[in-house]
TORTIFI-764214 format. One record per residue (C-alpha): residue number from 1; residue in one letter; chain; y, z, x negated. Coordinates in steps of 0.2 Angstrom, whole numbers, plus 5000, padded with zeros to 4 digits. Layout:
<pts>
{pos=NUM	code=A	unit=A	y=Y	z=Z	x=X};
...
</pts>
This chain:
<pts>
{pos=1	code=X	unit=A	y=4912	z=4981	x=5102};
{pos=2	code=X	unit=A	y=4903	z=4997	x=5096};
{pos=3	code=X	unit=A	y=4912	z=5008	x=5084};
{pos=4	code=X	unit=A	y=4902	z=5015	x=5071};
{pos=5	code=X	unit=A	y=4904	z=5035	x=5067};
{pos=6	code=X	unit=A	y=4895	z=5045	x=5054};
{pos=7	code=X	unit=A	y=4886	z=5053	x=5068};
{pos=8	code=X	unit=A	y=4878	z=5036	x=5073};
{pos=9	code=X	unit=A	y=4870	z=5035	x=5056};
{pos=10	code=X	unit=A	y=4853	z=5043	x=5050};
{pos=11	code=X	unit=A	y=4856	z=5059	x=5039};
{pos=12	code=X	unit=A	y=4849	z=5055	x=5021};
{pos=13	code=X	unit=A	y=4838	z=5069	x=5017};
{pos=14	code=X	unit=A	y=4833	z=5064	x=4998};
{pos=15	code=X	unit=A	y=4821	z=5053	x=4993};
{pos=16	code=X	unit=A	y=4833	z=5042	x=4983};
{pos=17	code=X	unit=A	y=4834	z=5044	x=4965};
{pos=18	code=X	unit=A	y=4824	z=5059	x=4964};
{pos=19	code=X	unit=A	y=4835	z=5069	x=4976};
{pos=20	code=X	unit=A	y=4833	z=5085	x=4982};
{pos=21	code=X	unit=A	y=4824	z=5090	x=4966};
{pos=22	code=X	unit=A	y=4839	z=5101	x=4962};
{pos=23	code=X	unit=A	y=4843	z=5106	x=4944};
{pos=24	code=X	unit=A	y=4833	z=5119	x=4932};
{pos=25	code=X	unit=A	y=4845	z=5132	x=4937};
{pos=26	code=X	unit=A	y=4858	z=5138	x=4951};
{pos=27	code=X	unit=A	y=4876	z=5130	x=4950};
{pos=28	code=X	unit=A	y=4891	z=5134	x=4960};
{pos=29	code=X	unit=A	y=4901	z=5117	x=4960};
{pos=30	code=X	unit=A	y=4919	z=5114	x=4967};
{pos=31	code=X	unit=A	y=4922	z=5096	x=4972};
{pos=32	code=X	unit=A	y=4941	z=5090	x=4972};
{pos=33	code=X	unit=A	y=4944	z=5074	x=4984};
{pos=34	code=X	unit=A	y=4959	z=5065	x=4989};
{pos=35	code=X	unit=A	y=4962	z=5054	x=5005};
{pos=36	code=X	unit=A	y=4972	z=5039	x=5003};
{pos=37	code=X	unit=A	y=4971	z=5029	x=5019};
{pos=38	code=X	unit=A	y=4970	z=5031	x=5037};
{pos=39	code=X	unit=A	y=4950	z=5036	x=5039};
{pos=40	code=X	unit=A	y=4940	z=5051	x=5045};
{pos=41	code=X	unit=A	y=4937	z=5054	x=5027};
{pos=42	code=X	unit=A	y=4939	z=5073	x=5027};
{pos=43	code=X	unit=A	y=4925	z=5075	x=5041};
{pos=44	code=X	unit=A	y=4912	z=5063	x=5032};
{pos=45	code=X	unit=A	y=4915	z=5072	x=5016};
{pos=46	code=X	unit=A	y=4912	z=5090	x=5023};
{pos=47	code=X	unit=A	y=4895	z=5082	x=5031};
{pos=48	code=X	unit=A	y=4890	z=5075	x=5015};
{pos=49	code=X	unit=A	y=4892	z=5091	x=5005};
{pos=50	code=X	unit=A	y=4884	z=5101	x=5018};
{pos=51	code=X	unit=A	y=4870	z=5090	x=5018};
{pos=52	code=X	unit=A	y=4866	z=5091	x=4999};
{pos=53	code=X	unit=A	y=4868	z=5110	x=4999};
{pos=54	code=X	unit=A	y=4855	z=5110	x=5013};
{pos=55	code=X	unit=A	y=4843	z=5100	x=5001};
{pos=56	code=X	unit=A	y=4848	z=5110	x=4986};
{pos=57	code=X	unit=A	y=4848	z=5129	x=4993};
{pos=58	code=X	unit=A	y=4849	z=5135	x=4974};
{pos=59	code=X	unit=A	y=4867	z=5127	x=4973};
{pos=60	code=X	unit=A	y=4883	z=5129	x=4981};
{pos=61	code=X	unit=A	y=4896	z=5117	x=4984};
{pos=62	code=X	unit=A	y=4914	z=5117	x=4991};
{pos=63	code=X	unit=A	y=4924	z=5103	x=4994};
{pos=64	code=X	unit=A	y=4942	z=5104	x=4992};
{pos=65	code=X	unit=A	y=4953	z=5092	x=5000};
{pos=66	code=X	unit=A	y=4968	z=5090	x=4987};
{pos=67	code=X	unit=A	y=4981	z=5078	x=4995};
{pos=68	code=X	unit=A	y=4983	z=5060	x=4991};
{pos=69	code=X	unit=A	y=4978	z=5052	x=4974};
{pos=70	code=X	unit=A	y=4992	z=5058	x=4964};
{pos=71	code=X	unit=A	y=4992	z=5075	x=4971};
{pos=72	code=X	unit=A	y=4973	z=5078	x=4968};
{pos=73	code=X	unit=A	y=4975	z=5071	x=4948};
{pos=74	code=X	unit=A	y=4989	z=5083	x=4947};
{pos=75	code=X	unit=A	y=4980	z=5098	x=4954};
{pos=76	code=X	unit=A	y=4965	z=5093	x=4945};
{pos=77	code=X	unit=A	y=4974	z=5093	x=4927};
{pos=78	code=X	unit=A	y=4985	z=5110	x=4932};
{pos=79	code=X	unit=A	y=4967	z=5118	x=4935};
{pos=80	code=X	unit=A	y=4960	z=5111	x=4919};
{pos=81	code=X	unit=A	y=4974	z=5116	x=4909};
{pos=82	code=X	unit=A	y=4971	z=5134	x=4917};
{pos=83	code=X	unit=A	y=4954	z=5134	x=4912};
{pos=84	code=X	unit=A	y=4947	z=5133	x=4929};
{pos=85	code=X	unit=A	y=4945	z=5115	x=4933};
{pos=86	code=X	unit=A	y=4934	z=5107	x=4947};
{pos=87	code=X	unit=A	y=4915	z=5103	x=4942};
{pos=88	code=X	unit=A	y=4918	z=5086	x=4950};
{pos=89	code=X	unit=A	y=4932	z=5076	x=4958};
{pos=90	code=X	unit=A	y=4937	z=5059	x=4965};
{pos=91	code=X	unit=A	y=4951	z=5054	x=4955};
{pos=92	code=X	unit=A	y=4959	z=5036	x=4954};
{pos=93	code=X	unit=A	y=4949	z=5023	x=4944};
{pos=94	code=X	unit=A	y=4964	z=5020	x=4934};
{pos=95	code=X	unit=A	y=4965	z=5038	x=4929};
{pos=96	code=X	unit=A	y=4952	z=5036	x=4917};
{pos=97	code=X	unit=A	y=4964	z=5034	x=4901};
{pos=98	code=X	unit=A	y=4975	z=5050	x=4906};
{pos=99	code=X	unit=A	y=4958	z=5060	x=4908};
{pos=100	code=X	unit=A	y=4951	z=5054	x=4892};
{pos=101	code=X	unit=A	y=4968	z=5057	x=4884};
{pos=102	code=X	unit=A	y=4969	z=5075	x=4891};
{pos=103	code=X	unit=A	y=4950	z=5078	x=4886};
{pos=104	code=X	unit=A	y=4946	z=5086	x=4901};
{pos=105	code=X	unit=A	y=4930	z=5075	x=4907};
{pos=106	code=X	unit=A	y=4914	z=5072	x=4899};
{pos=107	code=X	unit=A	y=4906	z=5053	x=4898};
{pos=108	code=X	unit=A	y=4893	z=5052	x=4912};
{pos=109	code=X	unit=A	y=4883	z=5043	x=4899};
{pos=110	code=X	unit=A	y=4882	z=5057	x=4887};
{pos=111	code=X	unit=A	y=4875	z=5068	x=4901};
{pos=112	code=X	unit=A	y=4864	z=5056	x=4911};
{pos=113	code=X	unit=A	y=4853	z=5049	x=4897};
{pos=114	code=X	unit=A	y=4835	z=5046	x=4906};
{pos=115	code=X	unit=A	y=4830	z=5028	x=4910};
{pos=116	code=X	unit=A	y=4832	z=5034	x=4929};
{pos=117	code=X	unit=A	y=4850	z=5039	x=4926};
{pos=118	code=X	unit=A	y=4853	z=5022	x=4916};
{pos=119	code=X	unit=A	y=4847	z=5012	x=4930};
{pos=120	code=X	unit=A	y=4858	z=5022	x=4942};
{pos=121	code=X	unit=A	y=4873	z=5018	x=4932};
{pos=122	code=X	unit=A	y=4869	z=4999	x=4931};
{pos=123	code=X	unit=A	y=4866	z=4999	x=4951};
{pos=124	code=X	unit=A	y=4885	z=4997	x=4954};
{pos=125	code=X	unit=A	y=4894	z=4981	x=4957};
{pos=126	code=X	unit=A	y=4901	z=4974	x=4940};
{pos=127	code=X	unit=A	y=4919	z=4973	x=4946};
{pos=128	code=X	unit=A	y=4920	z=4991	x=4951};
{pos=129	code=X	unit=A	y=4913	z=4996	x=4933};
{pos=130	code=X	unit=A	y=4926	z=4987	x=4924};
{pos=131	code=X	unit=A	y=4937	z=5003	x=4925};
{pos=132	code=X	unit=A	y=4922	z=5016	x=4924};
{pos=133	code=X	unit=A	y=4919	z=5013	x=4907};
{pos=134	code=X	unit=A	y=4928	z=5015	x=4891};
{pos=135	code=X	unit=A	y=4925	z=5011	x=4872};
{pos=136	code=X	unit=A	y=4907	z=5009	x=4877};
{pos=137	code=X	unit=A	y=4902	z=5024	x=4887};
{pos=138	code=X	unit=A	y=4903	z=5026	x=4906};
{pos=139	code=X	unit=A	y=4916	z=5041	x=4912};
{pos=140	code=X	unit=A	y=4915	z=5039	x=4929};
{pos=141	code=X	unit=A	y=4904	z=5032	x=4945};
{pos=142	code=X	unit=A	y=4912	z=5021	x=4959};
{pos=143	code=X	unit=A	y=4913	z=5030	x=4975};
{pos=144	code=X	unit=A	y=4928	z=5026	x=4987};
{pos=145	code=X	unit=A	y=4932	z=5008	x=4981};
{pos=146	code=X	unit=A	y=4943	z=4996	x=4989};
{pos=147	code=X	unit=A	y=4954	z=4980	x=4987};
{pos=148	code=X	unit=A	y=4969	z=4974	x=4999};
{pos=149	code=X	unit=A	y=4964	z=4962	x=5011};
{pos=150	code=X	unit=A	y=4974	z=4951	x=5023};
{pos=151	code=X	unit=A	y=4975	z=4958	x=5041};
{pos=152	code=X	unit=A	y=4981	z=4948	x=5055};
{pos=153	code=X	unit=A	y=4985	z=4949	x=5074};
{pos=154	code=X	unit=A	y=4975	z=4934	x=5081};
{pos=155	code=X	unit=A	y=4984	z=4937	x=5097};
{pos=156	code=X	unit=A	y=5000	z=4934	x=5088};
{pos=157	code=X	unit=A	y=4994	z=4918	x=5078};
{pos=158	code=X	unit=A	y=4989	z=4911	x=5097};
{pos=159	code=X	unit=A	y=5006	z=4915	x=5103};
{pos=160	code=X	unit=A	y=5013	z=4906	x=5089};
{pos=161	code=X	unit=A	y=5003	z=4891	x=5091};
{pos=162	code=X	unit=A	y=4992	z=4895	x=5075};
{pos=163	code=X	unit=A	y=4974	z=4894	x=5074};
{pos=164	code=X	unit=A	y=4968	z=4913	x=5075};
{pos=165	code=X	unit=A	y=4953	z=4908	x=5064};
{pos=166	code=X	unit=A	y=4963	z=4901	x=5050};
{pos=167	code=X	unit=A	y=4973	z=4913	x=5042};
{pos=168	code=X	unit=A	y=4984	z=4909	x=5028};
{pos=169	code=X	unit=A	y=4976	z=4905	x=5010};
{pos=170	code=X	unit=A	y=4991	z=4902	x=4999};
{pos=171	code=X	unit=A	y=5008	z=4908	x=4997};
{pos=172	code=X	unit=A	y=5016	z=4892	x=5004};
{pos=173	code=X	unit=A	y=5005	z=4892	x=5019};
{pos=174	code=X	unit=A	y=5010	z=4911	x=5021};
{pos=175	code=X	unit=A	y=5028	z=4906	x=5021};
{pos=176	code=X	unit=A	y=5024	z=4892	x=5034};
{pos=177	code=X	unit=A	y=5015	z=4902	x=5046};
{pos=178	code=X	unit=A	y=5026	z=4918	x=5044};
{pos=179	code=X	unit=A	y=5041	z=4908	x=5049};
{pos=180	code=X	unit=A	y=5031	z=4905	x=5066};
{pos=181	code=X	unit=A	y=5026	z=4922	x=5067};
{pos=182	code=X	unit=A	y=5043	z=4931	x=5066};
{pos=183	code=X	unit=A	y=5049	z=4934	x=5083};
{pos=184	code=X	unit=A	y=5068	z=4937	x=5087};
{pos=185	code=X	unit=A	y=5074	z=4944	x=5103};
{pos=186	code=X	unit=A	y=5089	z=4937	x=5114};
{pos=187	code=X	unit=A	y=5102	z=4944	x=5102};
{pos=188	code=X	unit=A	y=5094	z=4937	x=5086};
{pos=189	code=X	unit=A	y=5086	z=4954	x=5080};
{pos=190	code=X	unit=A	y=5068	z=4953	x=5073};
{pos=191	code=X	unit=A	y=5055	z=4961	x=5084};
{pos=192	code=X	unit=A	y=5041	z=4955	x=5074};
{pos=193	code=X	unit=A	y=5040	z=4950	x=5057};
{pos=194	code=X	unit=A	y=5027	z=4937	x=5050};
{pos=195	code=X	unit=A	y=5020	z=4950	x=5037};
{pos=196	code=X	unit=A	y=5022	z=4966	x=5028};
{pos=197	code=X	unit=A	y=5017	z=4968	x=5010};
{pos=198	code=X	unit=A	y=5022	z=4985	x=5003};
{pos=199	code=X	unit=A	y=5033	z=4985	x=4987};
{pos=200	code=X	unit=A	y=5037	z=5003	x=4985};
{pos=201	code=X	unit=A	y=5030	z=5015	x=4974};
{pos=202	code=X	unit=A	y=5013	z=5015	x=4966};
{pos=203	code=X	unit=A	y=5006	z=5005	x=4982};
{pos=204	code=X	unit=A	y=5019	z=4992	x=4979};
{pos=205	code=X	unit=A	y=5013	z=4990	x=4960};
{pos=206	code=X	unit=A	y=4994	z=4990	x=4967};
{pos=207	code=X	unit=A	y=5000	z=4975	x=4979};
{pos=208	code=X	unit=A	y=5009	z=4968	x=4965};
{pos=209	code=X	unit=A	y=4995	z=4967	x=4954};
{pos=210	code=X	unit=A	y=4985	z=4956	x=4967};
{pos=211	code=X	unit=A	y=5000	z=4944	x=4966};
{pos=212	code=X	unit=A	y=4999	z=4941	x=4948};
{pos=213	code=X	unit=A	y=4980	z=4940	x=4947};
{pos=214	code=X	unit=A	y=4983	z=4926	x=4961};
{pos=215	code=X	unit=A	y=4993	z=4918	x=4946};
{pos=216	code=X	unit=A	y=4979	z=4917	x=4935};
{pos=217	code=X	unit=A	y=4986	z=4934	x=4924};
{pos=218	code=X	unit=A	y=4983	z=4952	x=4924};
{pos=219	code=X	unit=A	y=4994	z=4966	x=4920};
{pos=220	code=X	unit=A	y=4985	z=4977	x=4909};
{pos=221	code=X	unit=A	y=4972	z=4975	x=4895};
{pos=222	code=X	unit=A	y=4955	z=4984	x=4895};
{pos=223	code=X	unit=A	y=4960	z=4995	x=4881};
{pos=224	code=X	unit=A	y=4974	z=5004	x=4890};
{pos=225	code=X	unit=A	y=4985	z=5001	x=4876};
{pos=226	code=X	unit=A	y=4992	z=4982	x=4881};
{pos=227	code=X	unit=A	y=5003	z=4977	x=4896};
{pos=228	code=X	unit=A	y=5010	z=4959	x=4901};
{pos=229	code=X	unit=A	y=5024	z=4964	x=4913};
{pos=230	code=X	unit=A	y=5036	z=4950	x=4908};
{pos=231	code=X	unit=A	y=5024	z=4936	x=4910};
{pos=232	code=X	unit=A	y=5028	z=4919	x=4921};
{pos=233	code=X	unit=A	y=5015	z=4926	x=4933};
{pos=234	code=X	unit=A	y=5025	z=4943	x=4936};
{pos=235	code=X	unit=A	y=5041	z=4932	x=4938};
{pos=236	code=X	unit=A	y=5034	z=4921	x=4950};
{pos=237	code=X	unit=A	y=5026	z=4935	x=4960};
{pos=238	code=X	unit=A	y=5043	z=4944	x=4962};
{pos=239	code=X	unit=A	y=5051	z=4927	x=4966};
{pos=240	code=X	unit=A	y=5038	z=4926	x=4980};
{pos=241	code=X	unit=A	y=5042	z=4943	x=4988};
{pos=242	code=X	unit=A	y=5060	z=4938	x=4987};
{pos=243	code=X	unit=A	y=5058	z=4922	x=4996};
{pos=244	code=X	unit=A	y=5047	z=4931	x=5009};
{pos=245	code=X	unit=A	y=5062	z=4940	x=5014};
{pos=246	code=X	unit=A	y=5074	z=4924	x=5012};
{pos=247	code=X	unit=A	y=5064	z=4915	x=5023};
{pos=248	code=X	unit=A	y=5063	z=4928	x=5036};
{pos=249	code=X	unit=A	y=5045	z=4932	x=5035};
{pos=250	code=X	unit=A	y=5046	z=4949	x=5029};
{pos=251	code=X	unit=A	y=5059	z=4962	x=5030};
{pos=252	code=X	unit=A	y=5071	z=4963	x=5017};
{pos=253	code=X	unit=A	y=5071	z=4978	x=5005};
{pos=254	code=X	unit=A	y=5059	z=4992	x=5002};
{pos=255	code=X	unit=A	y=5043	z=4993	x=5013};
{pos=256	code=X	unit=A	y=5032	z=5007	x=5011};
{pos=257	code=X	unit=A	y=5013	z=5010	x=5011};
{pos=258	code=X	unit=A	y=5011	z=5023	x=5024};
{pos=259	code=X	unit=A	y=5020	z=5015	x=5038};
{pos=260	code=X	unit=A	y=5012	z=4998	x=5037};
{pos=261	code=X	unit=A	y=4996	z=5001	x=5046};
{pos=262	code=X	unit=A	y=5007	z=5009	x=5060};
{pos=263	code=X	unit=A	y=5018	z=4993	x=5060};
{pos=264	code=X	unit=A	y=5003	z=4982	x=5062};
{pos=265	code=X	unit=A	y=4996	z=4991	x=5076};
{pos=266	code=X	unit=A	y=5014	z=4993	x=5086};
{pos=267	code=X	unit=A	y=5016	z=4974	x=5084};
{pos=268	code=X	unit=A	y=5030	z=4976	x=5073};
{pos=269	code=X	unit=A	y=5022	z=4965	x=5059};
{pos=270	code=X	unit=A	y=5009	z=4950	x=5064};
{pos=271	code=X	unit=A	y=5000	z=4952	x=5048};
{pos=272	code=X	unit=A	y=4999	z=4966	x=5035};
{pos=273	code=X	unit=A	y=4992	z=4968	x=5016};
{pos=274	code=X	unit=A	y=4983	z=4985	x=5016};
{pos=275	code=X	unit=A	y=4968	z=4992	x=5009};
{pos=276	code=X	unit=A	y=4950	z=4988	x=5016};
{pos=277	code=X	unit=A	y=4949	z=5008	x=5017};
{pos=278	code=X	unit=A	y=4960	z=5006	x=5032};
{pos=279	code=X	unit=A	y=4946	z=4995	x=5041};
{pos=280	code=X	unit=A	y=4940	z=5010	x=5051};
{pos=281	code=X	unit=A	y=4957	z=5016	x=5057};
{pos=282	code=X	unit=A	y=4962	z=4999	x=5062};
{pos=283	code=X	unit=A	y=4947	z=4995	x=5071};
{pos=284	code=X	unit=A	y=4948	z=5012	x=5081};
{pos=285	code=X	unit=A	y=4966	z=5009	x=5086};
{pos=286	code=X	unit=A	y=4970	z=4991	x=5088};
{pos=287	code=X	unit=A	y=4972	z=4984	x=5106};
{pos=288	code=X	unit=A	y=4973	z=4967	x=5102};
{pos=289	code=X	unit=A	y=4963	z=4954	x=5093};
{pos=290	code=X	unit=A	y=4963	z=4955	x=5074};
{pos=291	code=X	unit=A	y=4955	z=4948	x=5059};
{pos=292	code=X	unit=A	y=4954	z=4950	x=5039};
{pos=293	code=X	unit=A	y=4956	z=4937	x=5026};
{pos=294	code=X	unit=A	y=4957	z=4935	x=5007};
{pos=295	code=X	unit=A	y=4975	z=4939	x=5001};
{pos=296	code=X	unit=A	y=4984	z=4923	x=5001};
{pos=297	code=X	unit=A	y=4985	z=4917	x=4981};
{pos=298	code=X	unit=A	y=4998	z=4908	x=4972};
{pos=299	code=X	unit=A	y=4986	z=4897	x=4962};
{pos=300	code=X	unit=A	y=4969	z=4903	x=4970};
{pos=301	code=X	unit=A	y=4961	z=4920	x=4977};
{pos=302	code=X	unit=A	y=4965	z=4935	x=4968};
{pos=303	code=X	unit=A	y=4966	z=4954	x=4972};
{pos=304	code=X	unit=A	y=4966	z=4971	x=4963};
{pos=305	code=X	unit=A	y=4951	z=4982	x=4964};
{pos=306	code=X	unit=A	y=4957	z=5001	x=4968};
{pos=307	code=X	unit=A	y=4951	z=5017	x=4974};
{pos=308	code=X	unit=A	y=4943	z=5032	x=4966};
{pos=309	code=X	unit=A	y=4929	z=5036	x=4955};
{pos=310	code=X	unit=A	y=4918	z=5052	x=4952};
{pos=311	code=X	unit=A	y=4921	z=5061	x=4936};
{pos=312	code=X	unit=A	y=4912	z=5076	x=4930};
{pos=313	code=X	unit=A	y=4924	z=5089	x=4920};
{pos=314	code=X	unit=A	y=4921	z=5094	x=4903};
{pos=315	code=X	unit=A	y=4921	z=5113	x=4905};
{pos=316	code=X	unit=A	y=4907	z=5113	x=4917};
{pos=317	code=X	unit=A	y=4891	z=5122	x=4911};
{pos=318	code=X	unit=A	y=4875	z=5113	x=4907};
{pos=319	code=X	unit=A	y=4867	z=5120	x=4924};
{pos=320	code=X	unit=A	y=4884	z=5112	x=4932};
{pos=321	code=X	unit=A	y=4883	z=5097	x=4924};
{pos=322	code=X	unit=A	y=4865	z=5094	x=4929};
{pos=323	code=X	unit=A	y=4869	z=5098	x=4948};
{pos=324	code=X	unit=A	y=4885	z=5088	x=4947};
{pos=325	code=X	unit=A	y=4874	z=5073	x=4943};
{pos=326	code=X	unit=A	y=4862	z=5076	x=4956};
{pos=327	code=X	unit=A	y=4878	z=5078	x=4969};
{pos=328	code=X	unit=A	y=4883	z=5061	x=4961};
{pos=329	code=X	unit=A	y=4868	z=5051	x=4964};
{pos=330	code=X	unit=A	y=4868	z=5058	x=4983};
{pos=331	code=X	unit=A	y=4885	z=5054	x=4986};
{pos=332	code=X	unit=A	y=4881	z=5036	x=4979};
{pos=333	code=X	unit=A	y=4864	z=5033	x=4985};
{pos=334	code=X	unit=A	y=4861	z=5017	x=4995};
{pos=335	code=X	unit=A	y=4860	z=5026	x=5012};
{pos=336	code=X	unit=A	y=4877	z=5037	x=5008};
{pos=337	code=X	unit=A	y=4886	z=5022	x=5001};
{pos=338	code=X	unit=A	y=4884	z=5013	x=5017};
{pos=339	code=X	unit=A	y=4887	z=5028	x=5028};
{pos=340	code=X	unit=A	y=4904	z=5032	x=5018};
{pos=341	code=X	unit=A	y=4908	z=5013	x=5019};
{pos=342	code=X	unit=A	y=4905	z=5012	x=5039};
{pos=343	code=X	unit=A	y=4915	z=5028	x=5041};
{pos=344	code=X	unit=A	y=4930	z=5023	x=5031};
{pos=345	code=X	unit=A	y=4930	z=5005	x=5028};
{pos=346	code=X	unit=A	y=4929	z=5008	x=5009};
{pos=347	code=X	unit=A	y=4918	z=4994	x=4999};
{pos=348	code=X	unit=A	y=4900	z=5001	x=4997};
{pos=349	code=X	unit=A	y=4901	z=5000	x=4978};
{pos=350	code=X	unit=A	y=4882	z=4995	x=4975};
{pos=351	code=X	unit=A	y=4873	z=4979	x=4982};
{pos=352	code=X	unit=A	y=4858	z=4988	x=4988};
{pos=353	code=X	unit=A	y=4868	z=4998	x=5001};
{pos=354	code=X	unit=A	y=4873	z=4980	x=5008};
{pos=355	code=X	unit=A	y=4855	z=4976	x=5010};
{pos=356	code=X	unit=A	y=4850	z=4991	x=5022};
{pos=357	code=X	unit=A	y=4849	z=4987	x=5041};
{pos=358	code=X	unit=A	y=4862	z=5000	x=5047};
{pos=359	code=X	unit=A	y=4874	z=4990	x=5035};
{pos=360	code=X	unit=A	y=4868	z=4973	x=5041};
{pos=361	code=X	unit=A	y=4869	z=4978	x=5059};
{pos=362	code=X	unit=A	y=4889	z=4985	x=5056};
{pos=363	code=X	unit=A	y=4893	z=4970	x=5047};
{pos=364	code=X	unit=A	y=4886	z=4958	x=5061};
{pos=365	code=X	unit=A	y=4897	z=4968	x=5073};
{pos=366	code=X	unit=A	y=4912	z=4969	x=5063};
{pos=367	code=X	unit=A	y=4912	z=4955	x=5052};
{pos=368	code=X	unit=A	y=4929	z=4960	x=5044};
{pos=369	code=X	unit=A	y=4920	z=4972	x=5033};
{pos=370	code=X	unit=A	y=4913	z=4960	x=5023};
{pos=371	code=X	unit=A	y=4927	z=4951	x=5018};
{pos=372	code=X	unit=A	y=4933	z=4963	x=5004};
{pos=373	code=X	unit=A	y=4915	z=4961	x=4998};
{pos=374	code=X	unit=A	y=4918	z=4943	x=4998};
{pos=375	code=X	unit=A	y=4935	z=4944	x=4989};
{pos=376	code=X	unit=A	y=4927	z=4956	x=4974};
{pos=377	code=X	unit=A	y=4923	z=4942	x=4963};
{pos=378	code=X	unit=A	y=4942	z=4937	x=4962};
{pos=379	code=X	unit=A	y=4948	z=4956	x=4959};
{pos=380	code=X	unit=A	y=4954	z=4962	x=4942};
{pos=381	code=X	unit=A	y=4955	z=4980	x=4937};
{pos=382	code=X	unit=A	y=4972	z=4988	x=4944};
{pos=383	code=X	unit=A	y=4986	z=4991	x=4932};
{pos=384	code=X	unit=A	y=4980	z=5005	x=4920};
{pos=385	code=X	unit=A	y=4986	z=5011	x=4903};
{pos=386	code=X	unit=A	y=4987	z=5027	x=4893};
{pos=387	code=X	unit=A	y=5003	z=5037	x=4898};
{pos=388	code=X	unit=A	y=4999	z=5030	x=4916};
{pos=389	code=X	unit=A	y=5012	z=5039	x=4926};
{pos=390	code=X	unit=A	y=5026	z=5034	x=4913};
{pos=391	code=X	unit=A	y=5021	z=5016	x=4910};
{pos=392	code=X	unit=A	y=5018	z=5012	x=4929};
{pos=393	code=X	unit=A	y=5035	z=5019	x=4933};
{pos=394	code=X	unit=A	y=5043	z=5006	x=4922};
{pos=395	code=X	unit=A	y=5033	z=4992	x=4933};
{pos=396	code=X	unit=A	y=5037	z=5003	x=4948};
{pos=397	code=X	unit=A	y=5056	z=5003	x=4945};
{pos=398	code=X	unit=A	y=5056	z=4984	x=4940};
{pos=399	code=X	unit=A	y=5049	z=4978	x=4958};
{pos=400	code=X	unit=A	y=5059	z=4989	x=4967};
{pos=401	code=X	unit=A	y=5075	z=4985	x=4959};
{pos=402	code=X	unit=A	y=5072	z=4967	x=4962};
{pos=403	code=X	unit=A	y=5065	z=4967	x=4981};
{pos=404	code=X	unit=A	y=5081	z=4979	x=4983};
{pos=405	code=X	unit=A	y=5093	z=4965	x=4977};
{pos=406	code=X	unit=A	y=5100	z=4975	x=4961};
{pos=407	code=X	unit=A	y=5090	z=4964	x=4947};
{pos=408	code=X	unit=A	y=5085	z=4948	x=4943};
{pos=409	code=X	unit=A	y=5067	z=4944	x=4941};
{pos=410	code=X	unit=A	y=5066	z=4940	x=4923};
{pos=411	code=X	unit=A	y=5078	z=4953	x=4917};
{pos=412	code=X	unit=A	y=5068	z=4968	x=4928};
{pos=413	code=X	unit=A	y=5051	z=4964	x=4920};
{pos=414	code=X	unit=A	y=5059	z=4962	x=4903};
{pos=415	code=X	unit=A	y=5066	z=4979	x=4903};
{pos=416	code=X	unit=A	y=5050	z=4985	x=4910};
{pos=417	code=X	unit=A	y=5040	z=4976	x=4897};
{pos=418	code=X	unit=A	y=5053	z=4983	x=4882};
{pos=419	code=X	unit=A	y=5049	z=5001	x=4889};
{pos=420	code=X	unit=A	y=5031	z=5001	x=4890};
{pos=421	code=X	unit=A	y=5029	z=4995	x=4872};
{pos=422	code=X	unit=A	y=5038	z=5008	x=4866};
{pos=423	code=X	unit=A	y=5027	z=5020	x=4875};
{pos=424	code=X	unit=A	y=5011	z=5011	x=4871};
{pos=425	code=X	unit=A	y=5016	z=5007	x=4854};
{pos=426	code=X	unit=A	y=5008	z=5024	x=4847};
{pos=427	code=X	unit=A	y=4992	z=5019	x=4854};
{pos=428	code=X	unit=A	y=4989	z=5003	x=4847};
</pts>
């Protein structure tokens, strides 16, 4: 199978959305970005920013790799508080409420006001714009967007007597197949688990959101002021995680995000739930036949949308804002959206990127890349509120207390709901 790299793709040297015209005056941009998956993201970002700078020699741009998502948000907010924020940053889509409350970003729709600008803002998948808009304004532009998907080892399926082209679609099927996929040695020790779903920390909360969506509910409202943590869907989702462990389909206790792709590649798990942003990494490193499917659902398909959006910081000058918009158009042009998707596995966030010949060729040779796109209509926004860090921690603590055996599902989510309501009451 051909492995696509950014060097295999054509350079995009303007021509889309007025690229290459530059702003009226020179600007120096600083661009913060995170890396949240195992992908060659830093090198690709460096290539893209260098190309934009070459097209716009009146400007300069300094890309700054700022760590994972949480670290990047913290650094951006700290820099803003010190009066020296980046002009542009890729931050979590769900950071929108925090960034608005801290008054550090400017609405894109307030500074990009031409008909061409409006067409650009309307060119993205509606599912990815749900968490880019607030109170009628567009505050962010989708960039490295994703959903988790179900990765599975087809060779392990064959060894277990399962159809390698028929992954589980429901929770019941996941347990039934998972029992056959769990392998023990002569001493009764598990050498391969049927599946692995991260359940610790923020990643665990993200995965949990997908379980809840598949039961017909969502964890938070678009307003950022209402949560539904103690719903029947949440309780059922926690009970499902416990059942996976009880049936010896998944290891009991806490399961981390970072170790999950490695466990899959090393044969410790026959299937995993992880971001489509890990697609390129797994494609490059798997030495077995593998596939991708929708996340198995409770009552139907369901997934949380995730990943990062592009934001413009409020302290940027008019010249910097104009240059920032031009840079964002470049980064999200159909050609570069396709290029970024192929290099990393993130979902190209606009439909026209998927129509390009290079993207169609990529999907033809790596059909796993299309699964997240097909799952997108069943995805809902990730858990997001005002005071997100604090409120999300209540959810994290509830999930972790249940999977580690310290709390009953109903009691855990009830306590988390009460704490969240106490914090969010001031915003209603």
